[in-house]
N, C-alpha and C positions, 0 to 999 in steps of 0.2 A: 413449446419445443421448437427448435429451429430446424431448418431444412437438413442440418447435419446431425441432427439429434444430440446437439450439444447446448448446454445452458451455461451462463456466465454468472459467477457469484462475485461480487465486489465487496472488498473489505477496506474500510476507511482507516486512516491512521490516527494518531494522537491529535487532540485539539480539533477534531472534526467529527462529523456525523454522516449518515447515509446521504443527506442532501448535497454533500460535496461532489457526489457522483451524478448529479442530475443531468448535466449536458452529455456525459458518456451514456447514460441509461437511454436517453432519447435517441442518440445516435445509433446505438447498437439495436434497439427495438425497431428502429426504421429499417435496419438491414434484416429484420426478420429473426433476430437472435433473442431468445428468452433471457432476460436479465434480471438479476435481483441484488439489492444492496444489503448486506448483513449488518444489523445494528449491533455494534461491539459495545459492551459496557465499560471496557478499559479499566477494569477492577483488578485483573490478574491475567497472566497470559493463558492459563488453562480456562478461566471464565470466557475469554475472547475466542478461544479455539472451539469451546462448547457452543457458543452463539454462532459461530460460522456453521458448525455441523447442523445445528437446528435450521439455520436459513436453507442449507443446501437440500434438506429434506423437502423443501417446498417447490423444487424444480425437478424436472424430469432429465433422463439421459446422461451422457457423460458431462463432466464439469470442467470448465476452465476457471481456476481460481485467480483472482486478481487482487493484489495487495498494494496499497499506497504507503509509503514510508514505514512506519512501525508495523503495519499489518503485513509486511513481508514475512515477519516472524510467525505470524498467525497462520498464514496459508501453508508456510513450510512446516508447521507443526500438525497439519491435518493428517489423519490416517484413513480418509474416505477413499474406499477402493474404487469409486466412480471418477476420481480425478484423472482428467486427460493430460492436463498440463498446467503450468503456473505462469503467472505474468507478474513481474515486479515493476512497479512504477516509482522510481527513485526508492525502492524498497530496501529494508534492512534484512539481511540473510544470515543470521548467525550460523555457524557450524556446530556439530555436536560438542557439547561441553562449553559453548560460549553463550553468553547472555547478550541481549539487545543492547544494553550499555557498553559492552565490550566493543562492538562494531561501531556504534554510534560515535564513541569517544576515541575511536582508533587513531584519527588524525587531527592535526590542529584545526580548531573550529574556524569558520569563516568570521572575519571581524565584526560583521553584523549579526552574527548569530545571537540569539537571546541567551541570557542567563536563566538557567532553570533550577527550580528548588521547590520542595513541597510546601504547602501552605499549613495553617494550624490543624487542618483536618488530614494531613498526609497526602494531599493530592497536588499534582503539578499542573498548573494553569499556564496558558501563554498570555503574555501582556498584550493588550489590544493593539498597541503600536507596532508589535512584532509581525502582525499579518501583513502590513505594508512594507516593512523593512526586510523581512527575511522569509516568512511563510509562503507569500504569494505577491511578491513585488511587482508583477506583471498584471495583476488584477486591477479592476476599477475600484473607485472608492466605495461604491455601493457593495461590491462584492466583499471588500474588506470588512465593512461593517457587518455584513451577514455572517461571514466566517467567524468573527469575534463573538457575535451574539449567540451562535448556536454551537460553539465549541464544547466539547466534552473534555474534562480534565483526565489525565491519566495517572494511575496509581503507580508507585515505584515497583510494586509487585509484577508489573507487566514486564519490566526491563531488567530485572535483577535475578532472574531464574535461569539457569543453564538449560539449553534446549537438548532434546534427544536428537537422533539421527534425522536430519531434515529431508523432507519429501523431495527437494530439488536434486537430491542424490539419485532419485529413482524415476523421476518424471522429466520430460522436456520442459526447459524453462526460457522464458523471454525476459529481457530487462531493458527498460528505458532509462538511460542515464541523463540526468538533467544538468546540462553544462553550467547553468546559472544558479544551481541550487546553493542556498545560503544556510540551509538547516543540515543537510547531510552532504558533505563536500564531495565533488565529483570524483576525487582520488579514491575516497572510500567505496563510491559505488562501482567504480572500475574494478577495484580489488575484488569486491564480492562477485560482480559478474563474470570476471575471468575465473575465479574459483569455482563458481558454479558451472562453467562451460555454458553460460547461457547465450542464446542469440541475442546479441547486444545492439542497440541503436543508441546513438547520441544525438540530442537535439539542443538547440539554444533556448531552453525553457527553464522556468524557475521550479522551486520545490513542489509546486502543486499544479502541474499541467492539466490534471483532471478538471480544473477550473479555467485555466488560463490558455490551454492549448489542447482541448478536448479531441480534435481532429487527429492529432498525433497519437494519443492514447487509443482512440477507437481503431485506427489502423493497425496498431500493434496487437490488440486483443483479437481483431478479426483474423490476422495472420495465425495466431494460436488456435482459434476456432476452426479454421479451415484447414489446418496442417493435417496431412494424412500419415505422417510419421514415415518410417523406413519401409 
């Protein structure tokens, strides 16, 4: 437990796993903040929410839920009464009745955004070269190779189901807008952040600052952890 009796639960997005948070985990733990990464199966939105809840049981105190990209929808679908606040890192935040796909495809995609389609098993993978061109263009060659090697595919069932009333309507939220994002265009991020009335910060980072600019992400999470509310 941290000095503020607050624990952080991190939720990875599509085409990633918990290791994508490694730099953020080290940084938060160095500050004395209890931190855990939830392993999401990416098989359906309900499966991912259930995995988030199971992970949350492993830490004590109030919770700050942090979602990267797709996982914004996951943390917003939590019904855990221990949740203190939500942090969206270039996150997707559908409103009641919307799907993840609705907000993801809301605006014209970036010219370098990858074309996405299910494979013969009904799963959506990211092409290896997309990690360097769109997913994390500011990462090193070694990081691109690792991200590609450990990626988890996402099921269309994750992005095609309308959400219920999202938790961001009832909890304080923070939002990191990535000005260089080629997966979720900044215009869409700003729309969601404004609709949520989130405390919003914009930075010249790519879609995956949890890897390429972890200090920015850590500072944002710590602000949420230490916030005392009204």
